[in-house]
N, C-alpha and C positions, 0 to 999 in steps of 0.2 A: 456355572456361567450366569451372568446377569441377563435380564431381559433386553431384547434388542431395542435400541433407541429409535424413536420416530420423530418426524419433523412436521411442523405446522406453520400456518400463517394466520396471524391475528390482525383483523382490520379495526381501525379506530379513526374517527374524525379528529384531526389535530386541534380543532377548536374546542373539542370536548375533553380529549385526553391525548396529549402529544408525547413524543419520546422524551422531551425535556421534563414533562410532568412525571413520567415513569422514573427517570434517572434521579430526579430531585426528591422522590418519595422514599429515599433509602433504597431505591431500586426495586422494592417489593410492592405489589398491589394485588388486590382482588379483582379478577377479570369477570365482571358481571355484565348484566344488560343483554345477554345473548338470548333471544326469543325464538329464533328459527329452530325447528325440530331437528333438522339435519346438523345445524351448527351445534346444538346442545348435545347431540349424539357424538359429534367429533370431540367436543369438550370433555365428555365423559370418558372418551377413549384415551385421553392424555395420561401419560405415566410420569412419575417423578424423574426429573432429569431430561425429559424431552425438550428439544430446542424449537423455538418459534420465531419466525420473522415478525418484526413489529412493522406493520404496514399502515402508512397514512393514506386514508381514502378521501373521497371528496373531489370536487371539480378541479381544484387548483393543485393538489399534491398527490397524485396516485403513485406512491413509491415505497419501496422497502427502505427503512431508515435505521433499523437496529435489530438486535437479537435479544430475546428473553428466554429464560428457562423455567420449567414448571417446578415449583418448590412445594406445592401441596396439590394433591390430586382432587378430583371432583368431589364437592360436598354441597349439601343444601345450605342455603343462606337464609332460610326461613320463608322463602317464597315458593312459587311453583317451579322455578328454574334453579339449576345448580351453578356453581362457580368453581374456578381454580385460582390458585395463587401463583403469580409469576414474578420472577426477579430479573432485572436488567443484567445482561452479560456485557454488551458493548454496542457502540454505534457502528454502522457500516462505514468503511473507510471512504466509500463514495456511494451516495444514495442510488438505488437502482429503480428507474422509472418503469411504469407499466408499459409504456410504448417501446422501451428498449427490450423488455422481456418478450413482448409479442413479436419482435423482430428476430428472435433467436429460434433457429430451426429446431434445436433440441428441446424446446419448451412448448411445442405446439399443443400437446395434450394436457397441459397444466390446468387443473380444476379452477384456478383463479380466472382463467379466460372463459371456461365453459359455464361457470356458475358465478357470475359477477356480483350477485347479491348475497352470496354466502359469506358470513363474517368470520368463520373459523374453517380454514381450508387445509386439508391434508397435503403435505409436500413430499413427493417421492425423493429418495436419497440422491438420485442423479440430478433431479431438478434443484435440490438444495445446494449441491456442490456447484452447479452451473451458475445459479444466482449469486452465490458467494463469490464465484470467480469473476462475474461481471462487476461486482462492487469492490473487488480487491480484498475480500474478506471483511472481518469485523474486529473491533478492538476486543482482545481477549481470546482470539482464536488460535494464538500461538505462532502466527505468521510474522508478527512484528515484535521485536524486543522493546519493551517500554524503557525509555531513558529516564523516566521519572522527573522530567523537567516540569516546571510549574505551568507551562503552556500546554502540556499534554501532547506535544508533538513527539513522535517516536523516531529515533535516529538510527536504529540498528535492526536488521531483519533477523528472523529466527534461522534462516538458511545462510547466515552470513557470519563469518568470524572476522570481525574488525575490532581489534582489541587495543587496550591501553593499560600500562602498568609494567610490572617486571616479572619475568619468569622465575620461579623458584622462591618467591617471597612467601615464607612459611606462614607469616601472619596474615597474608592476603590483603595487605593494605593497598597495594598498587600505587604507592605514593609517587614513584618516579616513572617517567616515560622513557623506555629504552627499546631499541631494536634488538630482537632476540633471534639468533640463528639456530635452527634446529638441524643438527648435523649428526645425530646419533642413529640414524636409520641404517638398516642393513639390507643386503640383497637388492631387489628391485626398488626398494624404498629409499635407497641412498641418494637423497637429494638435499639441496639447501634452499631455505626459504626464510624470508623475513616476515615475522608474525608479530602482531601486537596483542596485548591482553585487554579484555574488557573489564572495567571497574564500574559497577553500578553504583548509583548514589544512595541506594537504600537496600536493605536486606529483602530478598524476595524468595518466593518458593522455587524449588528446583524445577528445571525444565523437563518437559516430557521426553526430550531427547536424552537428557541425563538419566531419567528413570528407565528408559528402554535400554540404554547402554549398560547401566548398572545391573539390570536383570541378567545380562549375559554372564556376569561374574559368578552367578549362582550355578551356572551350568558346568563349572569346572573349566580347565584350560581347553580341553578338546571340544567341549560343547560351545564354549565362547568363540574359539577359532572358527568352528563350523558356521556359527551365526554371522560372524564378521565376513567370512568368505561368501556366505549366501547373500548378505546385503551388498557386498562389493560387486558380485557378478550380476545381481538384479539391477543395481544402479548403472553398472557399466553397459548392460544391454540396452537400457533405456537411453543412455547417453549416446551410444553408437547409433541407435535408431534415429534419434533426432538429428545428430550430426550428418548422417548420410542424407536425410531428407532436406537439410537446410543448407549444406555447405557446397553443394554442386561439385563434389570431388576434390575441393581444395583442402590441403593439409593444414591442420590447426593443432600443433603440439600443445599439450597441457600437462602440467605437473600434477601427480597424484600423491597425496600425503596420507599418512596412517592416522587412524583414530587415536591410538595411544599417545602419539606425540602431540596432537592438538589438545587432547585432554590434559596432558601434563602442562602444556603451555598455558592453559586457562585454569591452572590450579584445580584440576579435576572437575572442570565445569562448575566451579563453586557458585552457589546461588546468588552471592553478592555480586557476581560478575556476569551471569547469564540468567535471564528470565525468559521462560518459554512455555507458559501455560498453554496446553493444547487440548481442545475439546474433541468429542467423538466425530470422526469423519474428516478432521483437519489433516491428519497424517497423509491420507490419500491425496489431498489437494496439494500439500506442501511438497510431496515427492515429485509430482509432475511439474510443479512450478519451479522447483530447484533445478531440475534437469534443463528446463527451458531457459532459465536464467543463465546457466552455465554455457549453453550452446550459443546464445546471442552475445553474452559477454565476451566469449572467446573471439568472436568476429568483430566486436566493437572496441576491444581493449587498445587497439593502436590509435584510436582517436584521443586527442589530448583532453577533451572535455567529457570523457567517460571514465567512471571509476574502474581502475584497471584490475582485471582478474589475475591473481597470482597463481592460482591453482584450485584444486578441490579435493575433498576427501569423500570417497565412495563407500567407506566401511561402516558409516552410521546407517541406521535404518532410513534416514533421510539424508541425501547428499548435502554436504556443507561446502559453501563457497569461501575461499580465502581471498580477500580483496585488499587493495592498498588502503592505508589509513589516510583519511582526509582530516587535516589538522583542525579545521574550524567546525567540523561536524556537519550536521544536517541543517539546511536552510529552515529558519523558524519564522512563522507568522504568529506573533505574540497576541495575547488577549487584549492588550491595550491598543492594538492596531498598528504596532511597529514591526518592521521587517528587520530581522537580525541574522548575522552570520555566525555569531556565537552568543555567549550569555550576556554580552554587554553592548557591543558596537551596533549602532543603528546604521543600516546600509544607506549611504548617500546615493543620490540619483545617478551619478556617473557610474558607480559600481553596479547598480541595478540594471542600467542599460547595457553595460558590458556583459553581465551575466546572461541577460536575455539574448544578446547577439551570439554568444558562444554556445548557449543551449540550442539555439536554432540551427547552428552549424552541426551539432551532434545529431539532432533529430533528422536533419536533411541527409546526413550520412546514413542513418538507419534506413531511411526511405529509398535511397538511391544507390548506395555503394555495395550492398550485399548481393549475393547471387539472385535473390528475389526480394522485392520490397517487403519490409517488415514494419508493422505499426506497434507502437509502444503500449498504448491503451491505458496508461496509468500516470500520465504526466501531472505532477503535483509537487509542492515544496518538499514533501517527505522523501521524494526520490532524488533530490538534489543535494549533493555534498559540496563543501567548499574547502579548498586547500589554504595554506598559509597566506597566500596572496588573494584570496577570495575568488579564485578561478573555479568555476562550477564543474562538478563531475556528475554526470547523469548516471543513475543506477537503477536497479530493480527492473529487469526485463522479463520477470516471471509471468506476466500477463500478456506478453507480446505474441503476435501471431504473424505468420508469413502469408501474404496475400496470394491466393491462387491466381494463375494467369487468366482464368475465365470468370473471376469473381465480379459480379455486378452490384453486390450489396455493400461491400466494404472496400475502401481505398485508402491511400495515404492521407486523404483529407479527414479521415476519422480522427486523427490526432490533433487536427487544427483547432477544434473547439476547446479541448482541454489546454492546449498551448495558449490560445487566446485568453482563457480564464486566468492562466498563469501570468500573462502580461498585465491583466487587470489587477491581480494581486500585487504585482510589483508597483503598479501605478498608484493604487489606493492604499496599500498597506493593510488591506482587510482580508479576512479569510474567505476562501472560495465559497464555503457553504455554512449556513447557520440553520441547524435543524428546526428550531422553533423561533420564528421572528418575534422580537419584543414588540410591544405596542408601538405601531408606527415604524417598525423596523423593516428588515428585509430577510429573505430566505437564502439569497445567494448574492455574490458580488455583482452579477448581471442585473438582478432586481434592484440592487442598490444604485447602479448606474441609471436605470430607467427612472427610478424614483426622483433622481436629481436632474432629469431631462438632459443627461450627458453634458452638463455644464462643467467645463474643465476646472474652474476655481472651486466648485462645490465638491468634486469627487476626488481630486488629487490629494494624496497624503499630505496633510498640513506641514509635516516635517520637510517634505520636498519643497513646498511653496516657500517656507521660511528659508530654506537653503538657497534657492535660486534668486530670491529677492527681487522679483519683477524683471529679470533679464529676459528680453524679448526673444532672443535666439533660443534660449532654453525652453521658454514657454511654447515656441513653435515645435521644438522637439517633443514636448509633452503632448501637444495636439496631434502630431503625426503618429506618435506611439499609441495614443488612444484610438485613432482612426484605424490603425493596423489591427489592434486588438478586437475592435468591433467587426472588422471584416472577417476575422478568424472565427468569430462566434456566431455567425449568421445561422439561422435555423436551417436554411436550405444548403445542403452539403455542396451542391454544384457551384454555389456562389462563393465558397471559400477559396482563398488562394492556395497554391502549392507551397510546401514548406521552403523550397528553394527560393521562391519569390519573397517569402517572409524574411528569410535570412539576408537576402540582398537589401531589402528595405531597412532592416535593422542596421546593417552596415552603413547605409546612406544616412540614416538618422544620426548614428553615432559620429559620423564624419562631417555632419552639417555645420558643426562649430569648429572652426580652425583653432589650433592652439595659439594662445596669445604670446 
């Protein structure tokens, strides 16, 4: 067996060496400049393949922004101190601020808090998992399937079978889009389901899920069946546990599908159709997240603006979700500042406003209609899919939590800030975060707003301004939309509105212009 992997945190001032510098350097750099004796000792303890949080320090940016891995262990660089070489793995899907980490009960003993001047910090595995959980993971952790679009947005999750192509296509071209019914199951598996196949735009490495499942074939039929049964009952146990805790005795039937049929339907998880690179420790996180996603999706699937759960497969080591196909795919914020519903169409203001209104309805339902209030905790464009008519479908409840009745630290308003940022993205056409601001640029869409003194004409997507052409009624809509977004993103959580109020205000804004 190989050596156990360890985890670390590396601090750097973004003005001296930022995540963008790291990524632009071919991903590899020599980590030098470490003078503290304890930090040098930690550096010397690093082993090949260890993972490290890339942490921006300094007064303005104290946050985890990415993950690197050790590609060369400690060596002397000619001076008194040693160095290691590290390589970029991927950005955090959402930067995790120091303040947010300090608010987490499970991170109380983290050395980052106890030794604030230490530049190389050991990270216990449970802390690593929790921080990754707060940030929604990082690119390359196996939780998101890369769609290989030019803008880098990912449209399909690793715990999600949302597919496109044709079943039984021996060449694996996936050229035509068909609905395929799986009806070959026997016994308790005799169910029917419509499944789509995933065709990736580029050849990729096989997924960790495929690797794990293919290993079962080496065990022979009896051993493979035993492993499948073990995974099934382990996942079923976790699913029942969460269902009992979350559903207040309400019955929620769910279809269970076999691994064999899903594998055949995806051409044996062909790497051109599924990409799922998974690093050490990610399997444990994905397992709990997939079960959580199933439980909340079951309860939310009757809402028209939620991606419908068709069923799940519990026979994989990690539970797989089978979800409806959204024809236009994931909502994309392109690098050129444009908001698109597919590869070509720029979303006009009327559609953006309608999407915001319908999403507010879905989040309100999440907060108020379930047995106990649930917060999503990961509202962003990558969680929003669009159907043929650009109707939004909220997805990915894997990070959601149920609010305890006596909780004083977290409430439904926790989602309001990220929803407000989403509104600003719709309004400006700009991405929510930019890890390294360019000269005179911004680090987030909120900073962008502040830098332009909240002046409507300066911050609204130019494509919207061109579209509305000075229409005073529409400009009033834009103004009211901006005011609502700013109220959602207030620093003080008590000052933010409830989502139900936001939903009502978006309806009012949408109806403020009568059809001509």
